[in-house]
C-alpha positions as CSV (number, residue, x, y, z in Angstrom):
1,M,36.9,24.9,-24.3
2,S,33.5,26.3,-23.7
3,F,31.3,24.8,-21.0
4,S,28.7,23.6,-23.5
5,N,31.4,21.5,-25.3
6,S,33.1,20.2,-22.2
7,K,32.6,16.9,-20.4
8,Y,31.0,18.7,-17.5
9,K,27.8,19.1,-19.4
10,K,27.2,15.4,-18.8
11,Y,26.9,16.1,-15.1
12,I,23.7,18.2,-15.5
13,G,22.0,15.8,-18.0
14,N,20.5,16.6,-21.4
15,A,17.2,17.1,-23.1
16,D,16.6,13.4,-23.6
17,L,17.1,12.7,-19.8
18,Y,14.8,15.6,-18.9
19,R,12.1,14.3,-21.3
20,K,12.2,10.8,-20.0
21,V,12.2,11.9,-16.3
22,S,9.3,14.3,-16.9
23,F,7.2,11.7,-18.8
24,I,7.5,9.3,-15.9
25,A,7.9,11.6,-12.8
26,L,5.1,14.1,-13.5
27,P,2.2,11.5,-13.6
28,I,3.7,9.8,-10.5
29,A,4.0,13.1,-8.7
30,L,0.5,14.1,-9.6
31,Q,-0.8,10.7,-8.4
32,N,1.1,11.1,-5.1
33,L,-0.2,14.7,-4.7
34,I,-3.8,13.6,-5.1
35,Q,-3.3,10.7,-2.6
36,I,-1.6,13.0,-0.1
37,G,-4.3,15.6,-0.6
38,V,-7.0,13.0,0.2
39,N,-5.0,11.9,3.2
40,M,-4.8,15.5,4.4
41,M,-8.6,15.9,4.1
42,D,-9.0,12.6,6.0
43,T,-6.8,14.1,8.7
44,V,-8.8,17.3,8.8
45,M,-12.1,15.4,9.0
46,L,-10.9,13.1,11.8
47,G,-9.3,16.2,13.5
48,T,-12.7,17.7,13.9
49,L,-13.6,14.7,16.1
50,G,-10.8,15.4,18.5
51,E,-7.2,14.2,19.1
52,T,-8.2,10.7,20.2
53,A,-9.7,9.9,16.9
54,L,-6.9,11.5,15.0
55,S,-4.2,9.6,17.0
56,A,-6.1,6.3,16.7
57,S,-6.2,6.5,12.9
58,A,-2.6,7.7,12.7
59,L,-1.3,4.9,14.9
60,A,-3.4,2.1,13.3
61,N,-2.1,3.3,9.9
62,Q,1.5,2.9,11.2
63,F,1.0,-0.9,11.2
64,I,-0.7,-0.8,7.8
65,T,2.2,1.3,6.6
66,V,4.6,-1.5,7.6
67,Y,2.8,-3.7,5.1
68,H,2.7,-0.9,2.6
69,I,6.4,-0.4,2.8
70,C,7.0,-4.2,2.5
71,C,4.9,-4.2,-0.6
72,M,6.9,-1.2,-1.9
73,G,10.0,-3.2,-1.3
74,I,8.7,-6.2,-3.2
75,G,7.5,-4.0,-6.0
76,M,10.5,-1.7,-6.2
77,G,12.9,-4.7,-6.0
78,A,11.0,-6.3,-8.9
79,S,11.0,-3.0,-10.8
80,V,14.8,-3.1,-10.9
81,L,14.5,-6.4,-12.9
82,V,11.4,-5.3,-14.8
83,S,13.2,-2.1,-16.0
84,R,16.3,-3.9,-17.0
85,F,14.4,-6.7,-18.8
86,W,12.2,-4.1,-20.5
87,G,15.3,-2.4,-21.8
88,M,16.6,-5.8,-23.1
89,K,13.1,-6.6,-24.5
90,D,13.2,-10.0,-22.6
91,M,9.5,-10.5,-22.1
92,K,9.8,-14.0,-20.8
93,S,12.0,-13.1,-17.9
94,L,9.9,-10.0,-17.3
95,K,6.8,-12.2,-16.9
96,K,8.6,-14.5,-14.5
97,T,9.7,-11.5,-12.4
98,V,6.1,-10.3,-12.1
99,T,4.9,-13.8,-11.1
100,I,7.4,-14.0,-8.3
101,M,6.5,-10.5,-7.1
102,L,2.7,-11.2,-7.0
103,R,3.3,-14.5,-5.1
104,L,5.3,-12.7,-2.5
105,C,2.8,-9.9,-2.3
106,L,-0.1,-12.2,-1.6
107,G,1.9,-14.1,1.0
108,F,2.7,-10.8,2.9
109,A,-1.0,-9.8,2.6
110,L,-2.2,-13.0,4.2
111,V,0.2,-12.7,7.1
112,F,-0.7,-9.1,7.9
113,A,-4.5,-9.7,7.4
114,V,-4.4,-12.6,9.9
115,L,-2.4,-10.6,12.5
116,T,-4.8,-7.6,12.2
117,A,-7.9,-9.8,12.5
118,L,-6.7,-11.8,15.5
119,F,-4.6,-9.3,17.5
120,P,-5.9,-5.7,16.9
121,G,-5.7,-4.7,20.5
122,Q,-2.2,-6.1,21.0
123,I,-1.0,-4.2,17.8
124,M,-2.4,-0.9,19.1
125,R,-0.8,-1.4,22.5
126,I,2.6,-1.6,20.7
127,Y,2.1,2.1,19.8
128,T,0.3,3.6,22.8
129,P,-0.9,2.8,26.3
130,E,-3.9,5.1,26.1
131,Q,-7.1,3.0,26.3
132,D,-9.4,5.4,24.4
133,V,-6.9,5.5,21.5
134,I,-6.6,1.7,21.6
135,R,-10.4,1.2,21.5
136,E,-10.8,3.5,18.5
137,G,-7.8,1.9,16.7
138,I,-9.5,-1.6,17.1
139,N,-12.6,-0.2,15.4
140,Y,-10.4,1.1,12.5
141,F,-8.6,-2.3,12.2
142,F,-12.0,-4.2,11.9
143,W,-12.6,-2.7,8.5
144,S,-9.0,-2.8,7.3
145,V,-8.4,-6.6,7.0
146,P,-9.3,-6.9,3.3
147,T,-7.4,-3.8,2.3
148,Y,-4.1,-5.6,2.6
149,F,-4.8,-7.8,-0.5
150,L,-6.3,-4.9,-2.5
151,L,-3.5,-2.4,-1.6
152,G,-0.7,-4.8,-2.2
153,L,-1.9,-6.0,-5.6
154,S,-2.8,-2.5,-6.8
155,L,0.6,-1.1,-5.7
156,D,2.7,-3.8,-7.3
157,C,0.8,-3.8,-10.5
158,T,1.2,-0.1,-10.7
159,L,5.0,-0.4,-10.2
160,V,5.2,-2.9,-13.1
161,I,3.2,-0.7,-15.4
162,R,5.4,2.3,-14.5
163,S,8.6,0.3,-15.1
164,M,7.4,-0.3,-18.6
165,G,7.1,3.4,-19.1
166,R,3.3,3.7,-18.7
167,A,2.8,6.1,-15.8
168,V,-0.5,7.7,-17.0
169,V,-2.7,4.6,-16.7
170,P,-2.1,4.1,-12.9
171,L,-2.6,7.9,-12.5
172,V,-6.1,7.8,-14.0
173,C,-7.0,4.7,-12.0
174,S,-5.7,6.2,-8.7
175,V,-7.4,9.5,-9.3
176,L,-10.8,7.8,-9.3
177,G,-9.8,5.6,-6.4
178,F,-8.6,8.5,-4.3
179,M,-11.6,10.6,-5.1
180,S,-13.8,7.7,-4.0
181,N,-11.8,7.5,-0.8
182,L,-12.5,11.2,0.0
183,F,-16.2,10.8,-0.8
184,F,-16.8,7.7,1.2
185,N,-14.8,8.8,4.2
186,Y,-16.9,11.9,4.4
187,V,-20.1,9.9,4.1
188,F,-19.2,7.3,6.8
189,I,-17.2,9.4,9.2
190,F,-20.0,12.0,9.6
191,G,-23.0,9.8,8.6
192,K,-24.1,11.8,5.5
193,F,-26.7,10.8,2.9
194,G,-28.5,8.5,5.2
195,A,-25.3,6.4,6.1
196,P,-24.5,5.7,9.8
197,R,-22.1,8.0,11.6
198,M,-19.1,5.7,12.2
199,E,-16.4,8.2,12.9
200,V,-12.9,6.5,13.1
201,A,-14.4,3.2,11.7
202,G,-16.0,5.2,8.9
203,A,-12.6,6.3,7.8
204,A,-11.5,2.7,7.5
205,L,-14.7,1.6,5.7
206,G,-14.3,4.5,3.2
207,T,-10.8,3.5,2.5
208,L,-11.8,-0.1,2.0
209,I,-14.4,0.9,-0.6
210,A,-11.9,3.1,-2.4
211,R,-9.4,0.2,-2.5
212,I,-11.9,-2.0,-4.1
213,I,-12.6,0.6,-6.8
214,E,-8.9,1.2,-7.4
215,F,-7.9,-2.4,-7.7
216,S,-10.9,-3.2,-10.0
217,M,-9.5,-0.6,-12.4
218,I,-5.7,-1.2,-12.1
219,G,-6.0,-5.0,-11.9
220,G,-8.6,-5.0,-14.7
221,Y,-6.2,-3.1,-17.0
222,F,-3.1,-5.1,-16.0
223,F,-4.6,-8.6,-16.2
224,F,-7.1,-8.2,-19.0
225,I,-6.2,-5.2,-21.2
226,E,-2.5,-4.4,-21.2
227,K,-1.0,-5.9,-24.4
228,R,2.8,-5.1,-24.5
229,L,3.6,-7.5,-21.7
230,A,0.2,-9.3,-21.9
231,Y,0.4,-10.7,-18.4
232,R,-2.7,-12.7,-17.5
233,I,-4.0,-14.3,-14.4
234,K,-3.0,-17.8,-15.6
235,D,0.6,-16.6,-15.6
236,I,0.6,-16.5,-11.8
237,F,1.0,-20.3,-12.0
238,M,3.8,-20.3,-14.5
239,K,7.2,-21.9,-13.7
240,C,9.9,-19.4,-12.8
241,D,12.4,-21.5,-10.8
242,D,15.3,-20.4,-13.1
243,L,14.8,-16.7,-12.1
244,V,14.1,-17.1,-8.4
245,R,17.8,-16.8,-7.4
246,E,18.3,-13.7,-9.6
247,Y,15.1,-12.2,-8.1
248,L,16.2,-12.9,-4.6
249,V,19.6,-11.5,-5.0
250,I,18.2,-8.2,-6.3
251,S,14.8,-7.9,-4.6
252,I,15.2,-9.5,-1.1
253,P,17.7,-6.8,0.0
254,V,15.1,-4.2,-1.0
255,V,12.3,-6.0,0.9
256,I,14.6,-6.3,3.9
257,S,15.8,-2.7,3.6
258,D,12.2,-1.3,3.2
259,G,10.9,-3.8,5.9
260,L,13.5,-2.6,8.4
261,M,12.6,1.0,7.5
262,A,9.0,0.2,8.1
263,L,9.8,-1.3,11.5
264,G,12.0,1.7,12.2
265,N,9.1,4.0,11.4
266,S,7.0,1.9,13.8
267,A,9.6,2.2,16.5
268,V,9.5,6.0,15.9
269,A,5.7,5.9,16.2
270,M,6.1,4.0,19.5
271,I,8.5,6.7,20.8
272,M,6.0,9.4,19.8
273,G,3.0,7.5,21.2
274,R,4.8,7.4,24.6
275,I,5.7,11.1,24.5
276,G,2.0,11.9,24.3
277,T,-1.1,12.3,22.2
278,A,-0.2,15.9,21.4
279,F,3.1,14.8,19.8
280,V,1.3,12.1,17.8
281,S,-1.3,14.6,16.5
282,A,1.3,17.2,15.7
283,N,3.4,14.7,13.8
284,S,0.4,13.5,11.8
285,I,-0.2,17.1,10.7
286,T,3.4,17.8,9.7
287,T,3.8,14.4,8.0
288,V,1.1,15.3,5.5
289,T,2.8,18.7,4.8
290,Q,6.1,17.0,4.3
291,Q,4.6,14.6,1.9
292,L,2.9,17.4,-0.1
293,T,6.2,19.2,-0.6
294,T,8.1,16.1,-1.7
295,V,5.7,14.6,-4.3
296,L,7.9,15.6,-7.2
297,T,10.9,14.2,-5.4
298,Q,9.2,10.9,-5.0
299,G,8.3,10.9,-8.7
300,V,11.8,11.7,-9.8
301,A,13.2,9.0,-7.5
302,Q,11.0,6.3,-9.2
303,A,11.8,7.8,-12.6
304,G,15.5,7.5,-11.6
305,C,15.1,3.8,-10.9
306,I,13.2,3.2,-14.2
307,V,15.5,5.3,-16.4
308,T,18.6,3.8,-14.9
309,G,17.3,0.3,-15.4
310,H,16.4,1.0,-19.1
311,T,19.8,2.6,-19.7
312,L,21.7,-0.4,-18.2
313,G,19.4,-2.8,-20.0
314,Q,20.7,-1.2,-23.2
315,G,24.3,-1.7,-22.1
316,D,25.3,2.0,-21.6
317,R,27.1,2.1,-18.2
318,E,28.8,5.5,-18.8
319,K,25.5,7.2,-19.5
320,A,24.0,5.7,-16.4
321,Q,26.9,7.0,-14.3
322,Y,26.6,10.6,-15.6
323,D,22.8,10.5,-15.3
324,G,23.3,9.6,-11.7
325,Y,25.2,12.9,-11.2
326,A,22.3,14.8,-12.7
327,F,19.8,13.1,-10.4
328,A,22.0,14.0,-7.4
329,I,21.8,17.7,-8.5
330,F,18.0,17.3,-8.9
331,G,17.7,16.0,-5.3
332,L,19.7,18.9,-3.8
333,V,17.7,21.6,-5.7
334,M,14.3,20.1,-5.1
335,G,15.1,19.5,-1.4
336,A,16.1,23.1,-0.9
337,I,12.9,24.3,-2.6
338,A,10.8,21.9,-0.5
339,G,12.5,23.1,2.7
340,L,11.7,26.7,1.8
341,I,8.1,25.9,1.1
342,V,7.7,24.1,4.5
343,F,9.1,27.1,6.3
344,L,6.7,29.5,4.5
345,I,3.5,27.5,4.9
346,S,4.0,26.0,8.3
347,G,1.9,28.7,10.2
348,P,-1.2,28.6,7.9
349,V,-1.1,24.8,7.8
350,V,-1.0,24.3,11.5
351,N,-3.7,26.8,12.1
352,M,-6.1,24.8,9.8
353,Y,-6.5,22.2,12.5
354,N,-8.7,22.1,15.6
355,I,-6.0,21.3,18.1
356,T,-4.7,22.6,21.4
357,D,-2.1,25.4,21.8
358,D,0.4,22.8,23.1
359,T,-0.1,20.6,20.0
360,K,0.3,23.7,17.7
361,N,3.6,24.6,19.4
362,I,4.9,21.1,18.9
363,A,3.8,21.1,15.3
364,M,5.6,24.4,14.6
365,Q,8.8,23.0,16.1
366,L,8.5,19.9,13.9
367,M,7.9,22.0,10.8
368,S,11.2,23.9,11.5
369,S,13.1,20.7,11.9
370,I,11.6,19.2,8.7
371,A,12.6,22.3,6.7
372,I,16.2,21.4,7.3
373,I,16.0,17.6,7.1
374,I,14.1,17.6,3.9
375,V,17.1,18.9,1.9
376,F,19.0,15.7,2.7
377,Q,16.0,13.5,2.6
378,S,15.2,14.5,-1.0
379,T,18.7,13.9,-2.2
380,N,18.9,10.6,-0.4
381,S,15.6,9.4,-1.7
382,I,16.5,10.1,-5.4
383,L,19.8,8.4,-5.1
384,A,18.9,5.5,-2.8
385,K,15.4,4.6,-4.1
386,G,16.2,5.8,-7.6
387,V,19.6,5.7,-9.2
388,L,21.5,3.2,-6.9
389,R,18.5,0.9,-6.7
390,G,18.0,1.0,-10.4
391,G,21.6,0.0,-10.8
392,G,21.0,-3.1,-8.7
393,D,23.0,-1.9,-5.7
394,T,20.4,-3.2,-3.3
395,R,22.7,-4.9,-0.8
396,F,24.6,-1.7,-0.2
397,L,21.4,0.1,0.5
398,M,20.2,-2.6,2.8
399,V,23.4,-2.3,4.9
400,A,23.0,1.5,5.0
401,D,19.4,1.3,6.2
402,V,20.3,-1.1,9.0
403,L,23.3,0.9,10.1
404,F,22.0,4.4,10.1
405,L,18.3,3.8,11.1
406,W,18.8,1.3,13.8
407,I,22.2,2.4,15.2
408,A,21.7,6.1,14.9
409,S,18.1,7.3,14.5
410,V,16.1,5.0,16.7
411,P,18.5,5.1,19.7
412,L,18.9,8.8,19.5
413,G,15.2,9.3,19.1
414,I,14.6,7.3,22.3
415,L,17.2,9.3,24.2
416,A,16.0,12.7,22.9
417,G,12.2,12.0,23.4
418,L,11.9,9.7,26.4
419,I,15.1,10.2,28.5
420,W,16.5,13.7,27.8
421,H,13.0,15.2,27.1
422,L,14.4,17.6,24.5
423,P,12.2,20.1,22.6
424,A,10.2,18.7,19.7
425,F,12.6,20.2,17.2
426,W,15.5,18.2,18.4
427,V,13.5,15.0,19.0
428,Y,12.5,15.0,15.3
429,F,16.0,16.0,14.2
430,F,17.6,13.1,15.9
431,I,14.9,10.7,14.7
432,K,15.7,11.7,11.1
433,I,19.4,12.0,11.4
434,D,19.9,8.9,9.4
435,Q,18.7,10.9,6.3
436,I,21.7,13.2,6.6
437,I,24.2,10.4,7.0
438,K,22.7,8.3,4.2
439,C,22.7,11.4,1.9
440,V,26.5,11.7,2.2
441,W,26.9,8.0,2.1
442,C,25.0,7.7,-1.2
443,I,26.8,10.5,-2.9
444,L,30.1,8.9,-2.1
445,R,28.8,5.5,-3.4
446,L,27.7,7.2,-6.6
447,R,31.1,8.7,-7.2
448,S,32.8,5.4,-6.7
449,G,31.1,3.9,-9.7
450,K,30.7,0.6,-7.8
451,W,26.9,0.8,-7.7
452,I,26.3,-0.6,-11.2
453,K,25.7,-4.4,-10.8
454,A,25.4,-6.9,-13.5
455,I,22.2,-8.8,-14.0
456,K,22.0,-12.2,-15.7
457,G,21.5,-11.8,-19.4
458,A,22.4,-8.1,-19.5
C-alpha cells in the first residue's frame, strides 16, 4: 500500500484543512504581528527614556494583561460554542452565547476599572518595591481606566467574528487601531506636533485614543453592519436563561484557566520585579521578540479552535480527531522554526535597546532559554488553546493549568530567582517549565480521543 493511499495520510491533513487554516490563521497572524510590532516600537520609545520608564510601563501592563487574559478566556470560551453553533447553523443559540459573553465582559471591565482608579499605587506595589517605578506606573494607570471597556468589547467582538469565519474584517480594523497607537504614543511620549511631553503617561494616553478608534470600527461593524448573525445592541437584553448552564459548563473553565494563567503571569512578574529592574527590562525586550516569532502559531491555534468547532458542529468526530494530529505536527514544526529564529536574531535585537551591559547579558540568557522553551510552548498552544478547547475539553485544560503553573512553574521560579539566585537562563527555564509538561500532557490527551465533548443540540 502506498503512503498516499494509506490511513497515515490523515495524520498530516489535506488540502481542505490547509485552506481553512490559512484563511483564518494568516489574517490573525498578520493582525498579531502588527500589534506586536507596535508594542515593540512602544518599548523602544520608552526605552530611550531609561529603564525606570520601561519597567513602569511593563509592570503596569502586567495588571492590564490580567484583564486582557480574562477577556480572552470569556471570548475563547464563547468561541467554542459560537463555532459549534455556526457549524450547526443555529443562529438563535449563537446570539444567546454572544449576549452572555458581552455581559460577562462588561462586568469584568467594571471591576478592573474600579480597582485601577481607586488603588493604582497598591497595584504597582504588588509588582515592585521601587518608588520611582511605582510613581511612573501610577501615571500610566491614570489614563488606562477607560481602556478596559474598549479593549474587552473589541476583543470579544473580534473573536465572535473570527469564529464565524470572517478574520479579515477584524484585521483591517486592528491595523488602523494599531497604527493610531503608534502615532499617538510617539506624539504624547515625546511631545511632538505641539502636544505636551508626557513620557510614560503619554504611552497610556496614546493607547487609550487607539482603543477608541479600534472599538469604533470593530463595534460599529459588529453591532450595525454584520448581516449573517445580525447581532444588534438591543440583543444584549435578550433572554438567554436556557443557555446559561451550557455556557458556564464550557466557558467558565476557560475563564478560570486563563484567569489563573493571568495571575500566574503576574506572580512571575512579581518574582522578576524583586530580582531587579534589569531583569524586568530584559524580560520586556525578550517577550516582544518571543511574540514576534510565534504570531503564526497563535493564528493557527485560534484557527484550530474554530475549525474543530465547525467540524464537530457538522457531526464529523473522526475528521476532528485526525485534524488534531495534523495540528500537533504543525505545532512541533513551527515551534522548531521559531526557536531557530530566536537564536539567530537575539544579538541584533538586544543591541537595538539603550540598556546597560548587565541588562544585555540577562536578555541574551533569556533569549537562549526561550529558543528551547518555544518548541514546547508552540505545540502546547495549538493543542490546548486550539484543538482541545475547540473540542469542548475545557475542564481538562483548567486542571492542567492549575497543576502545572501553580505547582511547578511559580514555586520553581521563586526558588530559582529569589532563593537559589540561579543565572537568568535557568530562572526563565523553571518559570516556563509548565509549557514542557503541558505539551506532553496535551499530546497524550489528544491520542486518547476523550477530548471531544458533546454540546447540547449537536
